[in-house]
C-alpha positions in Angstrom: 69.1 90.7 88.5 70.8 87.3 88.0 70.3 85.9 84.4 67.8 83.0 84.0 69.2 79.5 83.8 68.1 79.2 80.2 70.0 82.3 79.1 73.0 81.3 81.1 73.0 77.8 79.6 72.7 79.2 76.1 75.5 81.6 76.7 77.7 78.9 78.3 77.0 76.7 75.2 78.2 79.6 72.9 81.3 80.1 75.0 82.1 76.4 75.4 85.1 76.6 72.9 86.6 79.5 74.9 85.9 77.7 78.3 87.5 74.5 77.0 90.5 76.3 75.6 90.9 78.2 78.9 90.6 75.0 81.1 93.1 73.1 78.8 95.9 75.7 78.9 97.5 76.3 82.3 99.7 79.1 80.8 96.5 80.9 79.7 95.0 80.6 83.2 98.2 81.8 84.8 98.5 84.7 82.4 94.9 85.9 82.8 95.0 85.7 86.6 98.4 87.6 86.5 97.1 90.3 84.3 93.9 90.6 86.4 95.8 90.8 89.7 98.3 93.2 88.2 95.6 95.5 87.1 94.0 95.5 90.5 97.3 96.1 92.2 98.4 98.8 89.7 95.1 100.7 89.8 94.4 100.1 93.4 98.0 100.8 94.5 98.1 104.2 92.8 94.6 105.1 94.0 95.3 104.2 97.7 98.6 106.1 97.6 96.8 109.1 96.2 94.1 108.7 98.8 96.7 108.7 101.5 98.3 111.9 100.0 94.8 113.5 100.2 94.7 112.9 103.9 98.1 114.4 104.4 97.3 117.4 102.2 94.3 118.1 104.3 96.3 118.1 107.5 98.6 120.6 105.8 96.6 123.9 105.8 98.9 125.5 103.3 97.1 126.3 100.1 100.3 125.8 98.0 100.6 122.2 99.2 97.0 121.5 98.5 97.2 122.9 95.0 100.3 120.8 94.4 98.2 117.8 95.5 95.4 118.6 93.2 97.9 118.5 90.3 99.2 115.2 91.6 95.6 113.7 91.6 95.1 114.9 88.0 98.3 113.0 86.9 97.3 109.8 88.8 94.2 109.1 86.8 96.1 107.5 83.8 97.8 104.7 85.7 94.6 104.0 87.7 92.6 103.8 84.5 95.3 101.5 82.9 95.0 99.2 86.0 91.3 99.2 85.7 91.4 98.5 82.0 93.7 95.5 82.6 91.5 94.2 85.4 88.3 94.7 83.6 89.5 93.1 80.4 91.1 90.1 82.0 88.1 89.8 84.4 85.7 89.7 81.5 87.7 86.9 79.9 87.8 85.0 83.2 84.0 85.5 83.5 83.5 84.1 80.0 85.6 81.0 80.9 83.1 80.1 83.7 79.8 81.8 82.9 77.6 79.1 84.5 79.4 79.1 87.8 80.0 82.9 88.1 76.6 84.0 87.0 75.0 82.0 89.8 77.4 83.3 92.4 76.1 86.0 94.8 79.8 86.9 95.7 80.4 87.6 92.0 77.4 90.0 91.8 78.5 91.7 95.0 82.0 92.2 93.4 80.3 93.7 90.3 78.3 96.1 92.4 81.4 97.1 94.4 83.2 97.6 91.1 80.3 99.8 89.9 80.6 101.8 93.1 84.3 102.1 92.7 83.9 103.5 89.1 81.2 105.9 90.3 83.5 107.1 93.2 86.3 107.6 90.7 84.1 109.7 88.6 83.1 111.8 91.6 86.7 112.2 92.5 87.6 113.4 89.0 84.7 115.8 89.0 85.6 117.2 92.4 89.3 117.6 91.4 88.3 119.4 88.2 85.9 121.7 90.1 88.6 122.6 92.5 91.2 123.2 89.8 88.8 125.3 87.9 88.8 128.0 90.5 88.0 126.9 94.0 91.1 125.1 95.3 90.7 126.1 98.9 87.0 125.4 99.4 86.6 123.6 102.7 83.3 122.0 101.4 85.2 120.5 98.3 88.2 119.3 100.5 85.7 117.7 102.8 84.1 115.9 99.8 87.5 114.9 98.5 88.3 113.4 101.9 85.1 111.3 101.9 85.7 110.2 98.3 89.3 109.1 99.2 88.0 107.2 102.2 85.4 105.5 100.1 88.1 104.7 97.5 90.3 102.9 100.0 87.3 100.9 101.3 86.0 100.0 97.9 89.4 98.9 96.6 89.9 96.6 99.5 86.3 95.3 99.3 86.7 94.4 95.7 89.9 92.5 96.6 88.1 90.8 99.4 85.2 89.7 97.0 87.7 88.4 94.5 89.4 86.5 97.2 86.1 85.0 98.3 85.3 84.0 94.7 88.6 82.0 94.5 88.1 80.4 97.9 85.0 78.7 96.6 
């Protein structure tokens, strides 16, 4: 649900000092956009590389290679979460600098839905990886689920980037 105009106007009024500070300082705009993009590239880059490795591990029918890959997936969560934290934190500050414009943008809300889907997909990936590591590393059903989650991850990361690009294009 898109916030009502009155609520948005009130929030924009409260945030006017931040919005003015942001718009008056080019270095701040550059820094926040850099941090936002860096977070997306860090998180998305590690995630897409891990997704690619999942596809490769599935082609390799050797259980030892698949178990190694599960260990790799476990270790990749931290840099992805760091990237997401950078992107979410800076994205929130960017939103606060332009509440009126962004809250009325359908593209912004699509990006938020995509982000929610990406976070849900990440949770499903972590849960599937933990289930496999807990005693079922060669389950065809779980490897099939992991393949689908990896494919969704690639699509969602790219869709989030596309939505962000559309936001900046006006």
